[in-house]
C-alpha positions as CSV (number, residue, x, y, z in Angstrom):
1,X,-109.1,14.3,-219.9
2,X,-111.4,16.9,-218.5
3,X,-114.0,19.4,-219.6
4,X,-115.6,21.4,-216.8
5,X,-114.2,18.9,-214.3
6,X,-115.7,15.8,-216.0
7,X,-113.7,13.1,-217.8
8,X,-114.4,12.5,-221.5
9,X,-113.1,10.5,-224.3
10,X,-113.5,11.9,-227.8
11,X,-115.4,9.0,-229.2
12,X,-117.3,6.0,-227.7
13,X,-120.0,3.5,-228.6
14,X,-123.4,3.8,-226.9
15,X,-124.4,0.2,-226.6
16,X,-128.0,1.1,-225.6
17,X,-128.8,3.2,-228.6
18,X,-126.3,1.5,-231.0
19,X,-124.8,4.8,-232.0
20,X,-121.3,6.3,-231.8
21,X,-120.9,9.4,-229.7
22,X,-118.5,12.2,-230.5
23,X,-117.7,15.7,-229.4
24,X,-118.6,18.1,-232.3
25,X,-115.3,19.9,-232.5
26,X,-116.5,22.4,-235.1
27,X,-118.5,24.1,-232.3
28,X,-115.6,24.5,-229.9
29,X,-114.6,26.6,-228.0
30,X,-117.9,28.3,-227.9
31,X,-120.1,25.3,-227.4
32,X,-119.4,21.8,-226.0
33,X,-121.9,19.4,-227.6
34,X,-122.0,15.6,-227.9
35,X,-123.6,14.3,-231.0
36,X,-124.5,10.8,-232.3
37,X,-123.3,9.2,-235.5
38,X,-125.9,6.7,-236.6
39,X,-124.9,5.7,-240.2
40,X,-122.0,5.2,-242.5
41,X,-122.8,8.6,-244.2
42,X,-122.8,10.3,-240.8
43,X,-119.2,9.1,-240.2
44,X,-118.0,10.2,-243.6
45,X,-119.6,13.6,-243.1
46,X,-118.1,14.0,-239.6
47,X,-114.6,13.2,-241.0
48,X,-114.9,15.5,-244.0
49,X,-116.3,18.5,-242.1
50,X,-113.9,18.0,-239.2
51,X,-116.4,17.3,-236.5
52,X,-113.7,14.8,-235.7
53,X,-110.1,15.6,-236.6
54,X,-106.6,14.6,-235.6
55,X,-105.0,11.5,-237.2
56,X,-105.7,9.0,-234.4
57,X,-109.3,10.1,-233.9
58,X,-110.0,10.1,-237.6
59,X,-108.7,6.5,-237.7
60,X,-110.9,5.4,-234.8
61,X,-113.9,7.1,-236.4
62,X,-113.3,5.5,-239.7
63,X,-113.2,2.1,-238.0
64,X,-116.7,2.7,-236.6
65,X,-117.7,3.7,-240.2
66,X,-116.8,0.2,-241.2
67,X,-119.1,-1.1,-238.5
68,X,-122.0,1.0,-239.9
69,X,-121.1,-0.2,-243.4
70,X,-121.4,-3.9,-242.2
71,X,-124.9,-3.2,-241.0
72,X,-125.9,-2.3,-244.5
73,X,-124.2,-5.4,-246.1
74,X,-121.6,-7.7,-244.6
75,X,-120.3,-8.8,-248.0
76,X,-116.5,-8.3,-248.1
77,X,-116.4,-6.7,-251.6
78,X,-119.0,-4.2,-250.4
79,X,-116.9,-3.5,-247.3
80,X,-113.8,-2.9,-249.5
81,X,-115.8,-0.3,-251.5
82,X,-116.8,1.5,-248.3
83,X,-113.3,1.4,-247.1
84,X,-112.1,3.2,-250.2
85,X,-114.8,5.7,-249.8
86,X,-113.6,6.4,-246.2
87,X,-110.0,6.8,-247.4
88,X,-111.0,9.6,-249.6
89,X,-112.6,11.6,-246.8
90,X,-109.2,12.9,-245.5
91,X,-106.3,11.6,-247.7
92,X,-103.3,12.9,-245.7
93,X,-103.9,11.3,-242.3
94,X,-102.5,7.7,-242.7
95,X,-104.3,6.5,-239.6
96,X,-107.6,6.5,-241.6
97,X,-106.3,4.0,-244.1
98,X,-104.5,2.0,-241.4
99,X,-107.7,1.6,-239.4
100,X,-110.0,0.5,-242.3
101,X,-107.4,-1.9,-243.6
102,X,-107.1,-3.4,-240.1
103,X,-110.8,-3.9,-240.1
104,X,-110.8,-5.5,-243.5
105,X,-108.0,-7.9,-242.5
106,X,-110.0,-8.8,-239.3
107,X,-113.1,-9.9,-241.2
108,X,-111.5,-11.1,-244.4
109,X,-112.4,-14.8,-243.6
110,X,-115.3,-14.1,-241.2
111,X,-118.7,-15.3,-242.3
112,X,-120.8,-14.9,-239.2
113,X,-121.4,-12.0,-236.9
114,X,-119.3,-9.7,-239.0
115,X,-120.7,-6.5,-237.4
116,X,-119.9,-7.8,-233.9
117,X,-116.4,-8.7,-234.9
118,X,-115.9,-5.2,-236.4
119,X,-117.3,-3.5,-233.3
120,X,-115.0,-5.4,-231.0
121,X,-112.0,-4.4,-233.2
122,X,-113.1,-0.7,-233.0
123,X,-113.1,-0.9,-229.2
124,X,-109.6,-2.4,-229.4
125,X,-108.3,0.4,-231.6
126,X,-109.6,3.0,-229.2
127,X,-108.2,1.3,-226.1
128,X,-104.8,0.8,-227.8
129,X,-104.7,4.5,-228.8
130,X,-105.3,5.6,-225.2
131,X,-102.5,3.3,-224.0
132,X,-100.1,4.5,-226.8
133,X,-100.8,8.1,-226.1
134,X,-100.2,7.7,-222.3
135,X,-97.0,5.9,-223.1
136,X,-95.9,8.8,-225.4
137,X,-96.6,11.1,-222.4
138,X,-94.4,9.1,-220.1
139,X,-91.5,9.1,-222.6
140,X,-91.9,12.7,-223.4
141,X,-92.0,13.6,-219.7
142,X,-88.4,12.4,-219.4
143,X,-87.4,14.8,-222.2
144,X,-89.1,17.7,-220.3
145,X,-87.4,16.7,-217.0
146,X,-84.0,16.6,-218.7
147,X,-84.3,20.0,-220.4
148,X,-85.6,21.7,-217.3
149,X,-82.8,20.3,-215.1
150,X,-80.0,21.0,-217.6
151,X,-81.2,24.6,-218.1
152,X,-82.1,25.1,-214.5
153,X,-85.5,26.4,-215.4
154,X,-88.2,27.5,-212.9
155,X,-90.7,27.1,-215.7
156,X,-90.2,25.3,-219.0
157,X,-91.7,27.0,-222.0
158,X,-93.0,24.6,-224.7
159,X,-94.3,25.6,-228.1
160,X,-96.8,23.6,-230.1
161,X,-98.5,24.0,-233.4
162,X,-102.1,23.0,-234.3
163,X,-103.9,20.6,-232.0
164,X,-102.3,17.3,-231.1
165,X,-104.1,17.2,-227.8
166,X,-106.6,14.7,-226.4
167,X,-109.2,16.1,-228.8
168,X,-107.1,14.8,-231.7
169,X,-106.8,11.3,-230.2
170,X,-109.1,9.2,-227.9
171,X,-107.5,10.5,-224.8
172,X,-104.2,12.1,-223.6
173,X,-103.1,13.4,-227.0
174,X,-99.7,13.0,-228.6
175,X,-97.9,16.4,-228.4
176,X,-99.8,17.3,-225.2
177,X,-99.4,14.0,-223.4
178,X,-95.9,14.9,-222.2
179,X,-97.2,18.3,-221.1
180,X,-100.1,16.7,-219.1
181,X,-97.7,14.2,-217.5
182,X,-95.3,17.0,-216.6
183,X,-98.1,19.1,-215.0
184,X,-99.3,16.0,-213.0
185,X,-95.7,15.6,-211.8
186,X,-95.7,19.2,-210.4
187,X,-93.4,20.5,-213.1
188,X,-94.0,24.2,-213.9
189,X,-95.1,24.2,-217.6
190,X,-96.1,27.1,-219.8
191,X,-97.3,26.4,-223.4
192,X,-97.0,28.8,-226.3
193,X,-100.0,27.9,-228.5
194,X,-99.8,28.8,-232.2
195,X,-103.3,29.9,-233.3
196,X,-102.8,27.8,-236.4
197,X,-104.6,29.5,-239.2
198,X,-106.8,28.9,-241.1
199,X,-109.0,26.7,-238.8
200,X,-107.4,28.0,-235.6
201,X,-107.1,24.5,-234.0
202,X,-104.5,25.9,-231.7
203,X,-106.5,28.8,-230.3
204,X,-109.9,27.1,-230.4
205,X,-108.9,23.5,-229.3
206,X,-105.4,23.3,-227.7
207,X,-105.8,26.4,-225.5
208,X,-109.3,25.2,-224.7
209,X,-108.3,21.9,-223.4
210,X,-105.2,23.3,-221.6
211,X,-107.4,25.8,-219.8
212,X,-109.7,23.0,-218.6
213,X,-106.6,21.1,-217.3
214,X,-105.5,24.4,-215.6
215,X,-102.2,24.5,-217.5
216,X,-100.8,28.0,-218.2
217,X,-100.8,28.8,-221.9
218,X,-100.6,31.8,-224.2
219,X,-102.0,32.0,-227.7
220,X,-99.7,33.6,-230.3
221,X,-100.0,34.4,-233.9
222,X,-98.5,31.8,-236.1
223,X,-95.6,34.0,-237.2
224,X,-94.6,34.9,-233.6
225,X,-92.8,31.7,-232.7
226,X,-89.6,32.5,-234.5
227,X,-89.1,35.7,-232.6
228,X,-89.8,34.0,-229.3
229,X,-87.2,31.4,-230.1
230,X,-84.6,34.2,-231.0
231,X,-85.4,35.8,-227.6
232,X,-84.8,32.6,-225.7
233,X,-88.5,32.3,-224.6
234,X,-88.9,28.8,-226.1
235,X,-87.2,25.8,-224.5
236,X,-88.8,23.0,-226.4
237,X,-91.1,22.4,-229.4
238,X,-93.4,19.4,-229.5
239,X,-95.9,18.9,-232.4
240,X,-98.0,16.0,-233.6
241,X,-98.3,14.6,-237.1
242,X,-100.8,13.2,-239.6
243,X,-98.3,11.0,-241.4
244,X,-94.6,10.1,-241.1
245,X,-92.9,8.5,-244.1
246,X,-90.5,5.6,-243.6
247,X,-87.5,7.9,-243.9
248,X,-88.7,10.2,-241.1
249,X,-90.2,13.1,-243.0
250,X,-93.3,14.6,-241.2
251,X,-96.6,15.7,-242.6
252,X,-98.4,18.0,-240.2
253,X,-100.6,21.1,-240.2
254,X,-99.5,23.8,-242.5
255,X,-96.9,26.0,-240.7
256,X,-95.1,23.2,-238.9
257,X,-92.2,23.3,-241.4
258,X,-91.5,27.0,-240.7
259,X,-91.5,26.3,-236.9
260,X,-89.0,23.4,-237.4
261,X,-86.7,25.7,-239.4
262,X,-86.9,28.4,-236.7
263,X,-86.1,25.8,-234.0
264,X,-83.2,24.4,-236.0
265,X,-81.7,27.9,-236.5
266,X,-82.0,28.6,-232.8
267,X,-80.8,25.2,-231.5
268,X,-84.1,24.5,-229.9
269,X,-85.2,20.8,-229.7
270,X,-88.0,20.0,-232.1
271,X,-89.8,16.8,-231.3
272,X,-92.7,15.0,-233.1
273,X,-95.0,12.9,-231.0
274,X,-96.8,10.0,-232.6
275,X,-98.2,6.5,-232.2
276,X,-96.8,3.9,-234.6
277,X,-100.1,3.8,-236.4
278,X,-99.1,7.2,-238.0
279,X,-96.0,5.8,-239.7
280,X,-96.5,5.0,-243.4
281,X,-94.0,2.2,-243.9
282,X,-94.9,2.0,-247.6
283,X,-93.9,5.6,-248.4
284,X,-90.2,6.2,-248.5
285,X,-90.2,10.0,-249.1
286,X,-92.3,12.6,-247.4
287,X,-92.6,14.6,-250.6
288,X,-94.8,11.8,-251.9
289,X,-97.4,12.4,-249.1
290,X,-100.7,13.7,-250.6
291,X,-101.4,17.2,-249.4
292,X,-105.1,17.9,-248.9
293,X,-106.4,21.1,-250.4
294,X,-109.5,22.3,-248.6
295,X,-112.1,24.9,-249.3
296,X,-110.9,28.5,-249.6
297,X,-113.8,29.5,-247.3
298,X,-111.7,28.2,-244.4
299,X,-109.4,31.1,-245.1
300,X,-111.8,34.0,-245.7
301,X,-114.7,33.0,-243.3
302,X,-114.0,33.6,-239.6
303,X,-116.3,32.6,-236.8
304,X,-116.5,34.4,-233.5
305,X,-118.8,35.7,-230.7
306,X,-120.6,39.0,-231.2
307,X,-121.4,41.4,-228.4
308,X,-124.6,39.4,-227.7
309,X,-122.6,36.2,-227.3
310,X,-124.0,34.8,-230.5
311,X,-121.6,33.0,-232.9
312,X,-121.3,34.9,-236.2
313,X,-119.4,34.2,-239.4
314,X,-117.9,37.0,-241.3
315,X,-115.9,37.4,-244.5
316,X,-112.5,39.0,-244.0
317,X,-111.2,39.0,-247.6
318,X,-112.1,41.2,-250.6
319,X,-114.9,39.5,-252.5
320,X,-112.8,39.4,-255.8
321,X,-109.7,37.9,-254.1
322,X,-108.6,34.3,-254.7
323,X,-107.0,32.1,-252.1
324,X,-105.2,28.7,-251.8
325,X,-105.8,26.5,-248.7
326,X,-103.3,23.7,-248.4
327,X,-103.9,21.9,-245.2
328,X,-100.5,20.4,-244.5
329,X,-96.8,20.8,-245.1
330,X,-93.8,18.5,-245.0
331,X,-91.0,18.9,-242.5
332,X,-87.8,17.0,-243.7
333,X,-86.4,14.6,-241.1
334,X,-83.2,16.5,-240.8
335,X,-85.0,19.3,-238.9
336,X,-86.6,16.9,-236.4
337,X,-84.7,16.2,-233.2
338,X,-86.5,13.0,-232.5
339,X,-89.8,11.1,-232.5
340,X,-91.6,10.4,-229.2
341,X,-93.5,7.2,-229.7
342,X,-95.2,4.6,-227.5
343,X,-92.0,2.5,-227.7
344,X,-89.7,5.3,-226.7
345,X,-87.7,8.1,-228.3
346,X,-85.8,7.6,-231.5
347,X,-84.0,9.7,-234.1
348,X,-85.8,10.8,-237.2
349,X,-84.4,8.5,-239.8
350,X,-85.3,5.2,-241.5
351,X,-82.7,3.2,-239.6
352,X,-83.9,4.4,-236.1
353,X,-87.5,3.9,-237.0
354,X,-87.0,0.4,-238.2
355,X,-84.9,-0.4,-235.1
356,X,-87.6,1.0,-232.8
357,X,-90.4,-1.0,-234.4
358,X,-88.5,-4.1,-235.5
């Protein structure tokens, strides 16, 4: 997708300098900066500090982390240790574990050129993700077309939560891919963008990328969506996910559950867009998904531009106040209208998931 008219992916390998290039997402929307990851520790730090974020992108970045680990030592036991270290960087997003396990399986019986084998697999993971996300976009486009035609809408209003855009994947995004496809097909689309406290990925990332694609969007406070649904100003909800359990429960950014409840109460379709790499087939109940607890500073420290256009951080809480920063919540499958995947659209239950990916 585009930034300032130029096409970018979120991560790529620079074969000349032997480094991995990423967009530092902690600086957006105020600064667009490409940085280099040169070591295993750089990768872990980038994942933990959310220089990269979004389940598919975290997975791809972790795969490159395994490449850097193999440069230190290509012993399989050592690589297993590094894989476990990567898994702890962000425990909720299953794509991370999926990616490092895929790398381990690829090199389990390899004795020569381990680093080259891993690097090739990293490239495959990235290319596959782009293909899956574009396919998600094509399947989601049909949903948008159907709703617009049935309701005879001049403009279809879509609400999304957090950032499941191309910045969360390698390209296209998950929840945004159908929106981009619709816009490219000359469908009038308007997006309600939840600001998504506490890290504001909606306002700082989703709106940012939609603006660069010239797609009309409006940022709203997280608690506004329910009222907009009651007033008939939302036609469709599409969100992404960091992990889906085998029974169809959805772990996504904190606040998703409340949007699903509001959509359910107002008979508004609520879809979750995801590649198959985000499904945790070993976990049968979403309540068993580990919920990451992050630093309370993400709640009380806010960044913004001052009147001199300099980025400043300020504390908005009383100094003696305590806070709890849980990063994700669980939306039960019964509140999900369906899953938009690279294979097509299916119901949110174990039977439908198994049939789709048999």
